[in-house]
Each structure stands twice: as C-alpha cells, then as structure tokens.
C-alpha positions as CSV (number, residue, x, y, z in Angstrom):
1,M,-1.0,-6.6,4.0
2,D,-4.2,-4.9,4.6
3,S,-3.3,-1.8,6.6
4,W,-5.5,1.0,8.1
5,L,-5.3,3.2,5.0
6,Y,-6.4,0.4,2.7
7,Q,-9.3,-0.7,5.1
8,T,-10.6,2.7,5.6
9,V,-10.6,3.6,1.9
10,Q,-12.4,0.1,1.0
11,Q,-15.1,1.1,3.7
12,L,-15.2,4.7,2.4
13,A,-15.7,2.9,-1.1
14,Q,-18.6,0.9,0.1
15,D,-20.2,3.8,1.6
16,S,-20.3,6.1,-1.3
17,A,-23.4,6.3,-3.5
18,A,-21.8,8.4,-6.5
19,Y,-19.8,6.3,-8.9
20,E,-17.2,9.0,-9.2
21,E,-16.3,8.7,-5.4
22,R,-16.5,4.9,-5.5
23,A,-14.1,4.9,-8.4
24,F,-11.7,7.4,-6.6
25,F,-11.6,5.0,-3.5
26,Q,-10.9,2.0,-5.4
27,A,-7.9,3.7,-7.0
28,L,-6.8,5.2,-3.9
29,S,-7.0,1.4,-2.6
30,Q,-4.7,0.1,-5.2
31,L,-2.4,3.0,-4.7
32,A,-2.5,2.2,-0.9
33,L,-1.5,-1.5,-1.6
34,E,1.3,-0.7,-4.0
35,Q,2.5,1.7,-1.6
36,E,2.7,-1.2,0.9
37,K,4.3,-3.4,-1.4
38,R,6.9,-0.8,-2.2
39,I,7.9,-0.2,1.2
40,A,8.1,-3.8,2.0
41,Q,10.3,-4.5,-0.9
42,A,12.3,-1.6,0.3
43,Q,12.8,-2.9,3.5
44,G,13.9,-6.3,2.6
45,E,16.6,-4.6,0.1
46,I,17.8,-2.5,3.3
47,D,17.9,-5.7,5.3
48,G,19.8,-7.3,2.7
49,R,22.4,-5.1,2.2
50,S,22.5,-4.7,5.8
51,W,24.1,-8.5,6.1
52,D,25.7,-8.3,3.0
53,E,29.7,-8.5,3.7
54,K,30.5,-7.1,0.3
55,S,29.1,-3.7,1.4
56,W,31.2,-3.6,4.7
C-alpha cells in the first residue's frame, strides 16, 4: 500500500537534518497512509453498492 507519495515523504524525512522537518514529514506520511486507506474503503463501498440488487 506504500504509494509514491508515502515513499517520497519517508525519504525526505530520512534526509532531513532538522527535527522539525523530520516531524513534519513523519506526520505527512501518516496522513498519506490514512488517505490511501480511506480511498480504498470508498472504492470498496462503491463496488459493493454497485453489486447490491437493492440499489437497482
């Protein structure tokens, strides 16, 4: 589930010398993971609703 954004932000966090930058990039990577999870859930919900006979 590691997207390009997550991997890039993780690399930026590792390369950062300042604590504040590392903390920012770590928080941003967590946000990216949460967004990926929510997108996957929404896609699953849409798929499930499209196959639900009650919604026809």
